C-alpha positions in Angstrom: 9.7 22.5 4.6 10.7 18.9 5.5 8.6 16.3 7.2 7.9 12.7 8.1 5.4 10.6 9.0 3.6 7.2 9.1 0.1 6.2 7.6 -1.2 3.1 8.7 -4.8 2.0 6.9 -7.0 0.7 9.2 -9.9 -0.2 7.0 -10.3 0.0 3.1 -10.5 3.8 2.5 -9.6 4.9 6.0 -6.2 5.7 7.2 -4.7 7.0 9.9 -1.5 9.4 10.3 0.6 11.3 12.2 3.5 13.4 10.7 6.2 15.2 12.2 7.8 18.4 10.2 10.8 21.5 11.1 7.9 24.4 10.1 7.5 25.5 14.1 8.4 22.1 15.5 4.5 20.9 14.3 2.9 17.8 14.8 0.3 16.4 12.7 -2.3 13.2 13.8 -4.9 13.2 10.6 -7.2 10.4 9.5 -8.4 10.1 6.1 -11.9 8.2 4.4 -13.1 8.1 0.5 -16.7 7.3 1.3 -17.1 7.3 -2.7 -14.5 5.4 -5.1 -14.1 6.2 -8.4 -13.5 2.2 -9.1 -16.2 1.6 -8.0 -18.3 2.5 -11.1 -18.8 6.0 -9.4 -17.7 8.8 -12.2 -16.0 10.7 -9.1 -14.3 10.2 -5.4 -15.6 11.7 -2.6 -13.9 11.8 0.5 -12.2 13.6 4.2 -9.2 14.0 5.5 -9.4 15.7 9.3 -6.0 16.7 11.4 -4.9 18.5 14.6 -1.4 20.5 14.9 0.5 22.1 17.3 3.1 23.8 16.7 6.2 23.2 19.9 7.9 26.6 18.6 8.6 29.1 21.3 7.8 32.0 19.3 4.0 30.6 18.5 0.4 32.0 19.3 -2.4 29.2 18.6 -0.2 26.8 19.0 -3.2 24.3 18.1 -5.0 24.3 15.2 -7.6 21.7 12.8 -8.2 21.5 9.9 -11.5 19.9 7.9 -11.2 19.4 4.5 -14.1 17.7 1.6 -12.0 16.5 -1.7 -13.5 15.6 -4.2 -11.3 14.2 -7.7 -11.5 12.7 -11.1 -9.4 10.4 -12.9 -9.5 11.1 -16.2 -8.1 9.3 -19.8 -6.3 7.1 -16.9 -2.5 10.0 -17.0 -4.7 12.4 -15.6 -6.0 13.0 -13.1 -7.4 16.7 -11.1 -9.3 17.2 -7.6 -10.8 19.9 -6.1 -11.0 20.6 -2.2 -13.1 22.7 0.2 -11.0 23.2 3.9 -11.5 25.3 7.0 -8.5 26.0 9.1 -9.0 27.1 13.1 -6.0 29.5 14.5 -4.5 29.8 11.0 -2.5 32.6 12.3 0.8 31.4 13.8 2.6 34.8 14.2 2.7 35.8 17.5 3.5 39.4 16.6 0.7 41.1 14.6 0.6 44.2 14.5 -3.0 46.3 12.6 -2.7 50.1 12.1 -6.8 51.2 12.8 -5.6 55.1 11.9 -7.1 56.4 14.8 -3.8 58.0 15.1 -2.3 55.6 17.9 0.1 54.0 15.3 -0.1 49.6 15.0 -0.9 48.5 18.0 -0.8 44.8 18.2 -4.0 41.9 18.3 -4.0 38.3 18.8 -5.8 36.9 15.3 -7.9 33.6 16.1 -10.1 33.1 13.3 -10.4 30.5 10.8 -10.0 30.2 6.9 -11.7 29.2 4.9 -10.5 27.6 1.2 -11.2 26.3 -2.1 -8.6 24.5 -3.9 -8.0 23.2 -7.5 -5.0 20.5 -8.0 -4.4 18.8 -11.0 -1.6 16.0 -11.9 -0.1 14.1 -15.3 1.8 11.4 -15.3 4.5 10.4 -17.7 5.7 7.7 -20.2 5.0 4.3 -20.6 4.9 3.1 -16.2 3.2 6.3 -14.9 6.2 6.8 -12.5 6.9 10.5 -13.5 4.2 13.5 -12.9 3.4 17.0 -13.6 1.6 18.3 -10.9 0.2 22.0 -10.2 -2.0 23.3 -7.8 -3.9 26.3 -6.7 -5.5 28.0 -3.2 -7.7 30.4 -3.0 -8.8 31.5 0.8 -12.2 32.5 1.1 -12.8 35.8 3.0 -14.4 36.2 5.7 -17.1 38.9 6.1 -16.2 40.9 8.4 -15.5 44.0 9.1 -13.1 45.7 8.3 -10.9 42.8 7.4 -8.2 43.4 8.7 -6.3 40.3 8.1 -7.4 38.3 4.7 -5.0 38.9 2.1 -2.1 40.6 3.5 -3.9 42.9 5.2 -7.3 43.3 4.1 -8.8 46.6 4.7 -5.2 47.7 6.4 -3.3 47.6 2.8 -6.1 47.4 0.3 -3.9 47.0 -2.5 -2.3 44.0 -1.2 -2.3 40.6 -3.5 -5.3 38.5 -3.6 -4.6 36.0 -6.3 -4.1 33.2 -3.1 -1.5 30.8 -3.9 -0.3 28.6 -6.6 2.5 25.3 -6.4 4.0 23.7 -9.4 6.2 20.5 -9.2 7.4 16.7 -10.3 6.4 13.6 -8.8 8.5 9.9 -9.2 
């Protein structure tokens, strides 16, 4: 996925931005506000992020979706940062050809999934070297299942594939 964007600081701790990605020909309009800052003698930083995505690709269901995030972060020992996030994303299934087999003998049938996804995330970054230009980054995201029964879309098929992976998503990376 490639993305390009621009953000502008409106006030201290508040910025707005617009980005464009080649994934599904998407645009994102977002705003972020950091209400509490660790550097202001607080033990943690607390903020929020809200965005709206619009996808122009021809084969996309749920072309408009929203994202709402609460962010809690802390800097430890001047070189290690961690962040806990709780987020809700609306209309997250953009696949226009979702098929589910309800085990009623009719085989897989097309369905429309307009539900959102609740996600808990944990990220960490460790800066390397004296000038803190390089860093090692790690992130883990865990979708939280809804309480609907049957839960057909949870974790690669949900009740339709109870043996599907339930590990969430993770990433490792580096920054300069």
